[in-house]
PDB file with SEQRES, HELIX, SHEET and CRYST1 records, atoms N, CA, C and O in Angstrom:
SEQRES   1 A   82  MET ILE ARG ASP LEU SER TRP GLN ASP GLU ALA LEU CYS          
SEQRES   2 A   82  GLN GLN ILE GLY LEU GLU VAL PHE PHE PRO ARG THR ASP          
SEQRES   3 A   82  ASN SER PRO GLU HIS PHE LYS GLN ALA LYS GLU ILE CYS          
SEQRES   4 A   82  GLN ARG CYS PRO VAL ILE ALA GLU CYS LEU ASP PHE GLY          
SEQRES   5 A   82  LEU ASP GLU PRO PHE GLY VAL PHE GLY GLY THR SER PRO          
SEQRES   6 A   82  TYR ASP ARG ARG ARG ILE ARG LEU ARG GLN ALA GLN ARG          
SEQRES   7 A   82  ARG LEU SER ALA                                              
HELIX    1 AA1 SER A    6  GLU A   10  5                                   5    
HELIX    2 AA2 CYS A   13  ILE A   16  1                                   4    
HELIX    3 AA3 LEU A   18  VAL A   20  5                                   3    
HELIX    4 AA4 PRO A   29  CYS A   39  1                                  11    
HELIX    5 AA5 ILE A   45  GLY A   52  1                                   8    
HELIX    6 AA6 PRO A   65  SER A   81  1                                  17    
CRYST1    1.000    1.000    1.000  90.00  90.00  90.00 P 1           1          
ATOM      1  N   MET A   1       7.562 -20.176  -2.187  1.00  0.00           N  
ATOM      2  CA  MET A   1       7.113 -19.801  -0.852  1.00  0.00           C  
ATOM      3  C   MET A   1       5.650 -19.403  -0.834  1.00  0.00           C  
ATOM      4  O   MET A   1       5.269 -18.557  -1.642  1.00  0.00           O  
ATOM      5  N   ILE A   2       4.907 -19.880  -0.080  1.00  0.00           N  
ATOM      6  CA  ILE A   2       3.501 -19.619   0.052  1.00  0.00           C  
ATOM      7  C   ILE A   2       3.280 -18.504   1.197  1.00  0.00           C  
ATOM      8  O   ILE A   2       3.700 -18.712   2.335  1.00  0.00           O  
ATOM      9  N   ARG A   3       2.686 -17.454   0.896  1.00  0.00           N  
ATOM     10  CA  ARG A   3       2.530 -16.310   1.795  1.00  0.00           C  
ATOM     11  C   ARG A   3       1.185 -16.478   2.488  1.00  0.00           C  
ATOM     12  O   ARG A   3       0.211 -16.882   1.853  1.00  0.00           O  
ATOM     13  N   ASP A   4       1.119 -16.181   3.753  1.00  0.00           N  
ATOM     14  CA  ASP A   4      -0.149 -16.127   4.533  1.00  0.00           C  
ATOM     15  C   ASP A   4      -0.895 -14.928   4.190  1.00  0.00           C  
ATOM     16  O   ASP A   4      -0.418 -13.860   4.573  1.00  0.00           O  
ATOM     17  N   LEU A   5      -2.018 -14.918   3.514  1.00  0.00           N  
ATOM     18  CA  LEU A   5      -2.740 -13.806   3.186  1.00  0.00           C  
ATOM     19  C   LEU A   5      -4.008 -13.718   4.006  1.00  0.00           C  
ATOM     20  O   LEU A   5      -4.876 -12.918   3.656  1.00  0.00           O  
ATOM     21  N   SER A   6      -4.173 -14.455   5.033  1.00  0.00           N  
ATOM     22  CA  SER A   6      -5.394 -14.450   5.788  1.00  0.00           C  
ATOM     23  C   SER A   6      -5.681 -13.021   6.380  1.00  0.00           C  
ATOM     24  O   SER A   6      -6.843 -12.695   6.620  1.00  0.00           O  
ATOM     25  N   TRP A   7      -4.735 -12.250   6.593  1.00  0.00           N  
ATOM     26  CA  TRP A   7      -4.853 -10.889   6.971  1.00  0.00           C  
ATOM     27  C   TRP A   7      -5.835 -10.076   6.105  1.00  0.00           C  
ATOM     28  O   TRP A   7      -6.515  -9.188   6.619  1.00  0.00           O  
ATOM     29  N   GLN A   8      -5.908 -10.361   4.855  1.00  0.00           N  
ATOM     30  CA  GLN A   8      -6.750  -9.673   3.930  1.00  0.00           C  
ATOM     31  C   GLN A   8      -8.135  -9.748   4.345  1.00  0.00           C  
ATOM     32  O   GLN A   8      -8.873  -8.799   4.078  1.00  0.00           O  
ATOM     33  N   ASP A   9      -8.604 -10.811   4.995  1.00  0.00           N  
ATOM     34  CA  ASP A   9     -10.005 -10.931   5.368  1.00  0.00           C  
ATOM     35  C   ASP A   9     -10.396  -9.674   6.304  1.00  0.00           C  
ATOM     36  O   ASP A   9     -11.529  -9.196   6.258  1.00  0.00           O  
ATOM     37  N   GLU A  10      -9.438  -9.193   7.115  1.00  0.00           N  
ATOM     38  CA  GLU A  10      -9.619  -8.038   8.044  1.00  0.00           C  
ATOM     39  C   GLU A  10      -9.494  -6.707   7.354  1.00  0.00           C  
ATOM     40  O   GLU A  10      -9.873  -5.727   7.995  1.00  0.00           O  
ATOM     41  N   ALA A  11      -9.012  -6.525   6.126  1.00  0.00           N  
ATOM     42  CA  ALA A  11      -8.774  -5.321   5.412  1.00  0.00           C  
ATOM     43  C   ALA A  11     -10.005  -4.627   5.157  1.00  0.00           C  
ATOM     44  O   ALA A  11     -10.988  -5.230   4.728  1.00  0.00           O  
ATOM     45  N   LEU A  12     -10.009  -3.290   5.417  1.00  0.00           N  
ATOM     46  CA  LEU A  12     -11.131  -2.427   5.140  1.00  0.00           C  
ATOM     47  C   LEU A  12     -11.465  -2.332   3.649  1.00  0.00           C  
ATOM     48  O   LEU A  12     -12.626  -2.181   3.269  1.00  0.00           O  
ATOM     49  N   CYS A  13     -10.403  -2.426   2.791  1.00  0.00           N  
ATOM     50  CA  CYS A  13     -10.638  -2.287   1.458  1.00  0.00           C  
ATOM     51  C   CYS A  13     -11.474  -3.420   0.870  1.00  0.00           C  
ATOM     52  O   CYS A  13     -12.027  -3.265  -0.219  1.00  0.00           O  
ATOM     53  N   GLN A  14     -11.580  -4.543   1.555  1.00  0.00           N  
ATOM     54  CA  GLN A  14     -12.403  -5.652   1.192  1.00  0.00           C  
ATOM     55  C   GLN A  14     -13.876  -5.262   1.322  1.00  0.00           C  
ATOM     56  O   GLN A  14     -14.748  -5.786   0.629  1.00  0.00           O  
ATOM     57  N   GLN A  15     -14.104  -4.369   2.194  1.00  0.00           N  
ATOM     58  CA  GLN A  15     -15.494  -3.859   2.400  1.00  0.00           C  
ATOM     59  C   GLN A  15     -15.866  -2.712   1.600  1.00  0.00           C  
ATOM     60  O   GLN A  15     -17.051  -2.401   1.480  1.00  0.00           O  
ATOM     61  N   ILE A  16     -14.913  -2.048   1.033  1.00  0.00           N  
ATOM     62  CA  ILE A  16     -15.245  -0.798   0.274  1.00  0.00           C  
ATOM     63  C   ILE A  16     -15.236  -0.918  -1.174  1.00  0.00           C  
ATOM     64  O   ILE A  16     -16.072  -0.289  -1.823  1.00  0.00           O  
ATOM     65  N   GLY A  17     -14.353  -1.681  -1.767  1.00  0.00           N  
ATOM     66  CA  GLY A  17     -14.233  -1.792  -3.188  1.00  0.00           C  
ATOM     67  C   GLY A  17     -12.909  -1.312  -3.660  1.00  0.00           C  
ATOM     68  O   GLY A  17     -12.413  -0.261  -3.254  1.00  0.00           O  
ATOM     69  N   LEU A  18     -12.337  -2.114  -4.539  1.00  0.00           N  
ATOM     70  CA  LEU A  18     -10.934  -1.833  -4.875  1.00  0.00           C  
ATOM     71  C   LEU A  18     -10.702  -0.661  -5.853  1.00  0.00           C  
ATOM     72  O   LEU A  18      -9.583  -0.184  -6.048  1.00  0.00           O  
ATOM     73  N   GLU A  19     -11.824  -0.228  -6.452  1.00  0.00           N  
ATOM     74  CA  GLU A  19     -11.701   0.999  -7.347  1.00  0.00           C  
ATOM     75  C   GLU A  19     -11.183   2.210  -6.636  1.00  0.00           C  
ATOM     76  O   GLU A  19     -10.526   3.053  -7.247  1.00  0.00           O  
ATOM     77  N   VAL A  20     -11.461   2.320  -5.352  1.00  0.00           N  
ATOM     78  CA  VAL A  20     -10.952   3.383  -4.533  1.00  0.00           C  
ATOM     79  C   VAL A  20      -9.388   3.303  -4.406  1.00  0.00           C  
ATOM     80  O   VAL A  20      -8.704   4.314  -4.246  1.00  0.00           O  
ATOM     81  N   PHE A  21      -8.919   2.162  -4.480  1.00  0.00           N  
ATOM     82  CA  PHE A  21      -7.436   1.927  -4.104  1.00  0.00           C  
ATOM     83  C   PHE A  21      -6.621   1.728  -5.435  1.00  0.00           C  
ATOM     84  O   PHE A  21      -5.390   1.742  -5.419  1.00  0.00           O  
ATOM     85  N   PHE A  22      -7.296   1.555  -6.508  1.00  0.00           N  
ATOM     86  CA  PHE A  22      -6.745   1.496  -7.934  1.00  0.00           C  
ATOM     87  C   PHE A  22      -7.520   2.432  -8.773  1.00  0.00           C  
ATOM     88  O   PHE A  22      -8.420   1.966  -9.472  1.00  0.00           O  
ATOM     89  N   PRO A  23      -7.267   3.737  -8.784  1.00  0.00           N  
ATOM     90  CA  PRO A  23      -8.068   4.519  -9.602  1.00  0.00           C  
ATOM     91  C   PRO A  23      -7.716   4.371 -11.009  1.00  0.00           C  
ATOM     92  O   PRO A  23      -6.549   4.116 -11.304  1.00  0.00           O  
ATOM     93  N   ARG A  24      -8.652   4.513 -11.948  1.00  0.00           N  
ATOM     94  CA  ARG A  24      -8.379   4.372 -13.406  1.00  0.00           C  
ATOM     95  C   ARG A  24      -7.848   5.491 -14.005  1.00  0.00           C  
ATOM     96  O   ARG A  24      -7.393   5.390 -15.145  1.00  0.00           O  
ATOM     97  N   THR A  25      -7.831   6.676 -13.344  1.00  0.00           N  
ATOM     98  CA  THR A  25      -7.299   7.895 -13.788  1.00  0.00           C  
ATOM     99  C   THR A  25      -5.793   7.977 -13.617  1.00  0.00           C  
ATOM    100  O   THR A  25      -5.122   6.975 -13.373  1.00  0.00           O  
ATOM    101  N   ASP A  26      -5.279   9.184 -13.749  1.00  0.00           N  
ATOM    102  CA  ASP A  26      -3.868   9.236 -13.422  1.00  0.00           C  
ATOM    103  C   ASP A  26      -3.497   8.944 -12.020  1.00  0.00           C  
ATOM    104  O   ASP A  26      -4.354   8.837 -11.144  1.00  0.00           O  
ATOM    105  N   ASN A  27      -2.206   8.810 -11.793  1.00  0.00           N  
ATOM    106  CA  ASN A  27      -1.798   8.284 -10.380  1.00  0.00           C  
ATOM    107  C   ASN A  27      -1.284   9.567  -9.524  1.00  0.00           C  
ATOM    108  O   ASN A  27      -0.295   9.486  -8.796  1.00  0.00           O  
ATOM    109  N   SER A  28      -2.012  10.713  -9.669  1.00  0.00           N  
ATOM    110  CA  SER A  28      -1.744  11.885  -8.931  1.00  0.00           C  
ATOM    111  C   SER A  28      -2.060  11.667  -7.416  1.00  0.00           C  
ATOM    112  O   SER A  28      -3.006  10.971  -7.047  1.00  0.00           O  
ATOM    113  N   PRO A  29      -1.205  12.308  -6.562  1.00  0.00           N  
ATOM    114  CA  PRO A  29      -1.485  12.113  -5.172  1.00  0.00           C  
ATOM    115  C   PRO A  29      -2.976  12.430  -4.675  1.00  0.00           C  
ATOM    116  O   PRO A  29      -3.430  11.900  -3.660  1.00  0.00           O  
ATOM    117  N   GLU A  30      -3.658  13.274  -5.412  1.00  0.00           N  
ATOM    118  CA  GLU A  30      -5.033  13.614  -5.018  1.00  0.00           C  
ATOM    119  C   GLU A  30      -5.965  12.373  -5.267  1.00  0.00           C  
ATOM    120  O   GLU A  30      -6.984  12.201  -4.597  1.00  0.00           O  
ATOM    121  N   HIS A  31      -5.569  11.522  -6.257  1.00  0.00           N  
ATOM    122  CA  HIS A  31      -6.514  10.406  -6.439  1.00  0.00           C  
ATOM    123  C   HIS A  31      -6.287   9.351  -5.343  1.00  0.00           C  
ATOM    124  O   HIS A  31      -7.140   8.476  -5.194  1.00  0.00           O  
ATOM    125  N   PHE A  32      -5.234   9.378  -4.597  1.00  0.00           N  
ATOM    126  CA  PHE A  32      -4.943   8.349  -3.576  1.00  0.00           C  
ATOM    127  C   PHE A  32      -5.397   8.869  -2.187  1.00  0.00           C  
ATOM    128  O   PHE A  32      -5.382   8.115  -1.214  1.00  0.00           O  
ATOM    129  N   LYS A  33      -5.789  10.126  -2.100  1.00  0.00           N  
ATOM    130  CA  LYS A  33      -6.181  10.647  -0.742  1.00  0.00           C  
ATOM    131  C   LYS A  33      -7.214   9.885  -0.053  1.00  0.00           C  
ATOM    132  O   LYS A  33      -7.007   9.534   1.108  1.00  0.00           O  
ATOM    133  N   GLN A  34      -8.316   9.589  -0.649  1.00  0.00           N  
ATOM    134  CA  GLN A  34      -9.408   8.816  -0.019  1.00  0.00           C  
ATOM    135  C   GLN A  34      -8.972   7.446   0.451  1.00  0.00           C  
ATOM    136  O   GLN A  34      -9.377   7.008   1.528  1.00  0.00           O  
ATOM    137  N   ALA A  35      -8.144   6.751  -0.342  1.00  0.00           N  
ATOM    138  CA  ALA A  35      -7.744   5.448  -0.082  1.00  0.00           C  
ATOM    139  C   ALA A  35      -6.809   5.454   1.132  1.00  0.00           C  
ATOM    140  O   ALA A  35      -6.915   4.588   2.001  1.00  0.00           O  
ATOM    141  N   LYS A  36      -5.836   6.489   1.195  1.00  0.00           N  
ATOM    142  CA  LYS A  36      -4.902   6.577   2.204  1.00  0.00           C  
ATOM    143  C   LYS A  36      -5.749   6.921   3.560  1.00  0.00           C  
ATOM    144  O   LYS A  36      -5.383   6.372   4.600  1.00  0.00           O  
ATOM    145  N   GLU A  37      -6.716   7.689   3.584  1.00  0.00           N  
ATOM    146  CA  GLU A  37      -7.492   7.952   4.772  1.00  0.00           C  
ATOM    147  C   GLU A  37      -8.174   6.663   5.296  1.00  0.00           C  
ATOM    148  O   GLU A  37      -8.232   6.423   6.501  1.00  0.00           O  
ATOM    149  N   ILE A  38      -8.630   5.934   4.456  1.00  0.00           N  
ATOM    150  CA  ILE A  38      -9.355   4.593   4.826  1.00  0.00           C  
ATOM    151  C   ILE A  38      -8.244   3.681   5.294  1.00  0.00           C  
ATOM    152  O   ILE A  38      -8.516   2.894   6.201  1.00  0.00           O  
ATOM    153  N   CYS A  39      -7.016   3.691   4.781  1.00  0.00           N  
ATOM    154  CA  CYS A  39      -5.954   2.807   5.293  1.00  0.00           C  
ATOM    155  C   CYS A  39      -5.610   3.127   6.711  1.00  0.00           C  
ATOM    156  O   CYS A  39      -5.399   2.228   7.525  1.00  0.00           O  
ATOM    157  N   GLN A  40      -5.551   4.401   7.018  1.00  0.00           N  
ATOM    158  CA  GLN A  40      -5.216   4.809   8.370  1.00  0.00           C  
ATOM    159  C   GLN A  40      -6.080   4.183   9.396  1.00  0.00           C  
ATOM    160  O   GLN A  40      -5.605   4.103  10.529  1.00  0.00           O  
ATOM    161  N   ARG A  41      -7.219   3.749   9.194  1.00  0.00           N  
ATOM    162  CA  ARG A  41      -8.222   3.183  10.119  1.00  0.00           C  
ATOM    163  C   ARG A  41      -8.183   1.674  10.068  1.00  0.00           C  
ATOM    164  O   ARG A  41      -8.818   0.993  10.872  1.00  0.00           O  
ATOM    165  N   CYS A  42      -7.350   1.108   9.014  1.00  0.00           N  
ATOM    166  CA  CYS A  42      -7.372  -0.303   8.881  1.00  0.00           C  
ATOM    167  C   CYS A  42      -6.520  -1.108   9.815  1.00  0.00           C  
ATOM    168  O   CYS A  42      -5.358  -0.763  10.031  1.00  0.00           O  
ATOM    169  N   PRO A  43      -7.059  -2.190  10.390  1.00  0.00           N  
ATOM    170  CA  PRO A  43      -6.265  -3.003  11.470  1.00  0.00           C  
ATOM    171  C   PRO A  43      -5.077  -3.719  10.849  1.00  0.00           C  
ATOM    172  O   PRO A  43      -4.205  -4.202  11.572  1.00  0.00           O  
ATOM    173  N   VAL A  44      -5.023  -3.798   9.539  1.00  0.00           N  
ATOM    174  CA  VAL A  44      -3.879  -4.639   8.979  1.00  0.00           C  
ATOM    175  C   VAL A  44      -3.018  -3.803   7.975  1.00  0.00           C  
ATOM    176  O   VAL A  44      -2.555  -4.258   6.929  1.00  0.00           O  
ATOM    177  N   ILE A  45      -2.877  -2.626   8.389  1.00  0.00           N  
ATOM    178  CA  ILE A  45      -2.052  -1.648   7.537  1.00  0.00           C  
ATOM    179  C   ILE A  45      -0.649  -2.058   7.376  1.00  0.00           C  
ATOM    180  O   ILE A  45      -0.090  -1.982   6.281  1.00  0.00           O  
ATOM    181  N   ALA A  46      -0.035  -2.511   8.491  1.00  0.00           N  
ATOM    182  CA  ALA A  46       1.398  -3.012   8.296  1.00  0.00           C  
ATOM    183  C   ALA A  46       1.511  -4.243   7.398  1.00  0.00           C  
ATOM    184  O   ALA A  46       2.436  -4.352   6.593  1.00  0.00           O  
ATOM    185  N   GLU A  47       0.571  -5.158   7.542  1.00  0.00           N  
ATOM    186  CA  GLU A  47       0.711  -6.425   6.712  1.00  0.00           C  
ATOM    187  C   GLU A  47       0.489  -6.084   5.247  1.00  0.00           C  
ATOM    188  O   GLU A  47       1.080  -6.664   4.336  1.00  0.00           O  
ATOM    189  N   CYS A  48      -0.432  -5.074   5.066  1.00  0.00           N  
ATOM    190  CA  CYS A  48      -0.763  -4.706   3.657  1.00  0.00           C  
ATOM    191  C   CYS A  48       0.458  -3.965   3.082  1.00  0.00           C  
ATOM    192  O   CYS A  48       0.752  -4.212   1.912  1.00  0.00           O  
ATOM    193  N   LEU A  49       1.168  -3.125   3.744  1.00  0.00           N  
ATOM    194  CA  LEU A  49       2.389  -2.442   3.317  1.00  0.00           C  
ATOM    195  C   LEU A  49       3.419  -3.475   2.957  1.00  0.00           C  
ATOM    196  O   LEU A  49       4.040  -3.413   1.896  1.00  0.00           O  
ATOM    197  N   ASP A  50       3.595  -4.415   3.834  1.00  0.00           N  
ATOM    198  CA  ASP A  50       4.672  -5.412   3.606  1.00  0.00           C  
ATOM    199  C   ASP A  50       4.298  -6.228   2.271  1.00  0.00           C  
ATOM    200  O   ASP A  50       5.162  -6.481   1.431  1.00  0.00           O  
ATOM    201  N   PHE A  51       3.057  -6.594   2.139  1.00  0.00           N  
ATOM    202  CA  PHE A  51       2.548  -7.286   0.962  1.00  0.00           C  
ATOM    203  C   PHE A  51       2.868  -6.490  -0.306  1.00  0.00           C  
ATOM    204  O   PHE A  51       3.446  -7.010  -1.261  1.00  0.00           O  
ATOM    205  N   GLY A  52       2.475  -5.208  -0.286  1.00  0.00           N  
ATOM    206  CA  GLY A  52       2.521  -4.405  -1.507  1.00  0.00           C  
ATOM    207  C   GLY A  52       3.664  -3.535  -1.735  1.00  0.00           C  
ATOM    208  O   GLY A  52       3.642  -2.690  -2.630  1.00  0.00           O  
ATOM    209  N   LEU A  53       4.689  -3.709  -0.945  1.00  0.00           N  
ATOM    210  CA  LEU A  53       5.865  -2.817  -1.057  1.00  0.00           C  
ATOM    211  C   LEU A  53       6.387  -2.704  -2.437  1.00  0.00           C  
ATOM    212  O   LEU A  53       6.774  -1.621  -2.878  1.00  0.00           O  
ATOM    213  N   ASP A  54       6.409  -3.871  -3.176  1.00  0.00           N  
ATOM    214  CA  ASP A  54       6.940  -3.787  -4.463  1.00  0.00           C  
ATOM    215  C   ASP A  54       6.010  -3.659  -5.687  1.00  0.00           C  
ATOM    216  O   ASP A  54       6.396  -3.719  -6.854  1.00  0.00           O  
ATOM    217  N   GLU A  55       4.676  -3.467  -5.261  1.00  0.00           N  
ATOM    218  CA  GLU A  55       3.601  -3.250  -6.368  1.00  0.00           C  
ATOM    219  C   GLU A  55       3.801  -1.792  -6.937  1.00  0.00           C  
ATOM    220  O   GLU A  55       3.974  -0.805  -6.223  1.00  0.00           O  
ATOM    221  N   PRO A  56       3.756  -1.785  -8.252  1.00  0.00           N  
ATOM    222  CA  PRO A  56       3.869  -0.543  -8.931  1.00  0.00           C  
ATOM    223  C   PRO A  56       2.435   0.255  -9.120  1.00  0.00           C  
ATOM    224  O   PRO A  56       2.480   1.391  -9.592  1.00  0.00           O  
ATOM    225  N   PHE A  57       1.397  -0.218  -8.823  1.00  0.00           N  
ATOM    226  CA  PHE A  57       0.070   0.501  -8.792  1.00  0.00           C  
ATOM    227  C   PHE A  57      -0.631   0.396  -7.539  1.00  0.00           C  
ATOM    228  O   PHE A  57      -0.394  -0.484  -6.712  1.00  0.00           O  
ATOM    229  N   GLY A  58      -1.518   1.320  -7.401  1.00  0.00           N  
ATOM    230  CA  GLY A  58      -2.564   1.324  -6.320  1.00  0.00           C  
ATOM    231  C   GLY A  58      -1.998   1.706  -4.976  1.00  0.00           C  
ATOM    232  O   GLY A  58      -0.812   2.011  -4.854  1.00  0.00           O  
ATOM    233  N   VAL A  59      -2.856   1.690  -3.954  1.00  0.00           N  
ATOM    234  CA  VAL A  59      -2.596   2.114  -2.691  1.00  0.00           C  
ATOM    235  C   VAL A  59      -2.485   0.695  -1.750  1.00  0.00           C  
ATOM    236  O   VAL A  59      -3.397  -0.132  -1.718  1.00  0.00           O  
ATOM    237  N   PHE A  60      -1.393   0.578  -1.098  1.00  0.00           N  
ATOM    238  CA  PHE A  60      -1.144  -0.551  -0.203  1.00  0.00           C  
ATOM    239  C   PHE A  60      -0.552   0.007   1.088  1.00  0.00           C  
ATOM    240  O   PHE A  60       0.429   0.749   1.129  1.00  0.00           O  
ATOM    241  N   GLY A  61      -1.253  -0.431   2.140  1.00  0.00           N  
ATOM    242  CA  GLY A  61      -0.643  -0.045   3.390  1.00  0.00           C  
ATOM    243  C   GLY A  61      -0.608   1.460   3.743  1.00  0.00           C  
ATOM    244  O   GLY A  61       0.161   1.914   4.591  1.00  0.00           O  
ATOM    245  N   GLY A  62      -1.485   2.201   3.044  1.00  0.00           N  
ATOM    246  CA  GLY A  62      -1.588   3.651   3.183  1.00  0.00           C  
ATOM    247  C   GLY A  62      -0.524   4.383   2.365  1.00  0.00           C  
ATOM    248  O   GLY A  62      -0.226   5.543   2.648  1.00  0.00           O  
ATOM    249  N   THR A  63       0.045   3.735   1.368  1.00  0.00           N  
ATOM    250  CA  THR A  63       1.094   4.317   0.595  1.00  0.00           C  
ATOM    251  C   THR A  63       0.832   4.298  -0.891  1.00  0.00           C  
ATOM    252  O   THR A  63       0.361   3.276  -1.389  1.00  0.00           O  
ATOM    253  N   SER A  64       1.076   5.255  -1.565  1.00  0.00           N  
ATOM    254  CA  SER A  64       0.984   5.335  -3.029  1.00  0.00           C  
ATOM    255  C   SER A  64       2.196   4.584  -3.660  1.00  0.00           C  
ATOM    256  O   SER A  64       3.104   4.182  -2.932  1.00  0.00           O  
ATOM    257  N   PRO A  65       2.218   4.395  -4.987  1.00  0.00           N  
ATOM    258  CA  PRO A  65       3.418   3.899  -5.589  1.00  0.00           C  
ATOM    259  C   PRO A  65       4.624   4.797  -5.445  1.00  0.00           C  
ATOM    260  O   PRO A  65       5.763   4.331  -5.445  1.00  0.00           O  
ATOM    261  N   TYR A  66       4.387   6.004  -5.330  1.00  0.00           N  
ATOM    262  CA  TYR A  66       5.543   7.058  -5.140  1.00  0.00           C  
ATOM    263  C   TYR A  66       6.019   6.775  -3.696  1.00  0.00           C  
ATOM    264  O   TYR A  66       7.211   6.567  -3.469  1.00  0.00           O  
ATOM    265  N   ASP A  67       5.139   6.770  -2.779  1.00  0.00           N  
ATOM    266  CA  ASP A  67       5.637   6.518  -1.284  1.00  0.00           C  
ATOM    267  C   ASP A  67       6.424   5.266  -1.194  1.00  0.00           C  
ATOM    268  O   ASP A  67       7.492   5.238  -0.582  1.00  0.00           O  
ATOM    269  N   ARG A  68       5.895   4.170  -1.823  1.00  0.00           N  
ATOM    270  CA  ARG A  68       6.742   2.879  -1.742  1.00  0.00           C  
ATOM    271  C   ARG A  68       7.962   2.991  -2.391  1.00  0.00           C  
ATOM    272  O   ARG A  68       8.938   2.438  -1.883  1.00  0.00           O  
ATOM    273  N   ARG A  69       8.083   3.648  -3.486  1.00  0.00           N  
ATOM    274  CA  ARG A  69       9.423   3.828  -4.081  1.00  0.00           C  
ATOM    275  C   ARG A  69      10.453   4.448  -3.195  1.00  0.00           C  
ATOM    276  O   ARG A  69      11.620   4.057  -3.170  1.00  0.00           O  
ATOM    277  N   ARG A  70       9.948   5.505  -2.410  1.00  0.00           N  
ATOM    278  CA  ARG A  70      10.862   6.191  -1.632  1.00  0.00           C  
ATOM    279  C   ARG A  70      11.292   5.200  -0.403  1.00  0.00           C  
ATOM    280  O   ARG A  70      12.448   5.135   0.014  1.00  0.00           O  
ATOM    281  N   ILE A  71      10.289   4.497   0.077  1.00  0.00           N  
ATOM    282  CA  ILE A  71      10.544   3.490   1.092  1.00  0.00           C  
ATOM    283  C   ILE A  71      11.645   2.534   0.681  1.00  0.00           C  
ATOM    284  O   ILE A  71      12.610   2.290   1.406  1.00  0.00           O  
ATOM    285  N   ARG A  72      11.440   1.970  -0.594  1.00  0.00           N  
ATOM    286  CA  ARG A  72      12.476   1.000  -1.074  1.00  0.00           C  
ATOM    287  C   ARG A  72      13.811   1.661  -1.317  1.00  0.00           C  
ATOM    288  O   ARG A  72      14.822   0.966  -1.218  1.00  0.00           O  
ATOM    289  N   LEU A  73      13.909   2.948  -1.627  1.00  0.00           N  
ATOM    290  CA  LEU A  73      15.069   3.694  -1.843  1.00  0.00           C  
ATOM    291  C   LEU A  73      15.810   3.712  -0.484  1.00  0.00           C  
ATOM    292  O   LEU A  73      16.978   3.331  -0.399  1.00  0.00           O  
ATOM    293  N   ARG A  74      15.087   4.176   0.600  1.00  0.00           N  
ATOM    294  CA  ARG A  74      15.688   4.329   1.832  1.00  0.00           C  
ATOM    295  C   ARG A  74      16.187   2.936   2.396  1.00  0.00           C  
ATOM    296  O   ARG A  74      17.280   2.827   2.952  1.00  0.00           O  
ATOM    297  N   GLN A  75      15.338   1.909   2.222  1.00  0.00           N  
ATOM    298  CA  GLN A  75      15.841   0.620   2.586  1.00  0.00           C  
ATOM    299  C   GLN A  75      17.066   0.175   1.816  1.00  0.00           C  
ATOM    300  O   GLN A  75      17.917  -0.479   2.419  1.00  0.00           O  
ATOM    301  N   ALA A  76      17.227   0.466   0.558  1.00  0.00           N  
ATOM    302  CA  ALA A  76      18.473   0.097  -0.132  1.00  0.00           C  
ATOM    303  C   ALA A  76      19.641   0.974   0.376  1.00  0.00           C  
ATOM    304  O   ALA A  76      20.741   0.445   0.529  1.00  0.00           O  
ATOM    305  N   GLN A  77      19.462   2.284   0.645  1.00  0.00           N  
ATOM    306  CA  GLN A  77      20.552   3.071   1.282  1.00  0.00           C  
ATOM    307  C   GLN A  77      20.931   2.628   2.585  1.00  0.00           C  
ATOM    308  O   GLN A  77      22.120   2.705   2.894  1.00  0.00           O  
ATOM    309  N   ARG A  78      20.053   2.153   3.435  1.00  0.00           N  
ATOM    310  CA  ARG A  78      20.352   1.555   4.687  1.00  0.00           C  
ATOM    311  C   ARG A  78      21.335   0.283   4.489  1.00  0.00           C  
ATOM    312  O   ARG A  78      22.365   0.117   5.143  1.00  0.00           O  
ATOM    313  N   ARG A  79      20.902  -0.502   3.580  1.00  0.00           N  
ATOM    314  CA  ARG A  79      21.667  -1.790   3.371  1.00  0.00           C  
ATOM    315  C   ARG A  79      23.018  -1.513   2.889  1.00  0.00           C  
ATOM    316  O   ARG A  79      23.940  -2.233   3.273  1.00  0.00           O  
ATOM    317  N   LEU A  80      23.244  -0.473   2.028  1.00  0.00           N  
ATOM    318  CA  LEU A  80      24.506  -0.052   1.475  1.00  0.00           C  
ATOM    319  C   LEU A  80      25.315   0.533   2.463  1.00  0.00           C  
ATOM    320  O   LEU A  80      26.533   0.366   2.391  1.00  0.00           O  
ATOM    321  N   SER A  81      24.778   1.260   3.465  1.00  0.00           N  
ATOM    322  CA  SER A  81      25.594   1.956   4.413  1.00  0.00           C  
ATOM    323  C   SER A  81      25.900   1.053   5.647  1.00  0.00           C  
ATOM    324  O   SER A  81      26.698   1.406   6.516  1.00  0.00           O  
ATOM    325  N   ALA A  82      25.227  -0.126   5.678  1.00  0.00           N  
ATOM    326  CA  ALA A  82      25.473  -1.006   6.833  1.00  0.00           C  
ATOM    327  C   ALA A  82      26.713  -1.891   6.723  1.00  0.00           C  
ATOM    328  O   ALA A  82      27.005  -2.661   7.638  1.00  0.00           O  
TER     329      ALA A  82                                                      
END                                                                             
């Protein structure tokens, strides 16, 4: 399946530089703070989160890997209880 990635052209991270969104240091919440603040102003935050939900590194859609793990767990719990 080919995914439409044209939304990435509107992403603020394309203008800023990916090093903010993929810190080379540890993955502590403090290292993701700046990226998350940028994401909150991004017009394609929802598309980015959908794209990056399974990504183990970096910030996608204003979420850290820890945030996305919690989202996936909640989604799995909803599927099991449905």
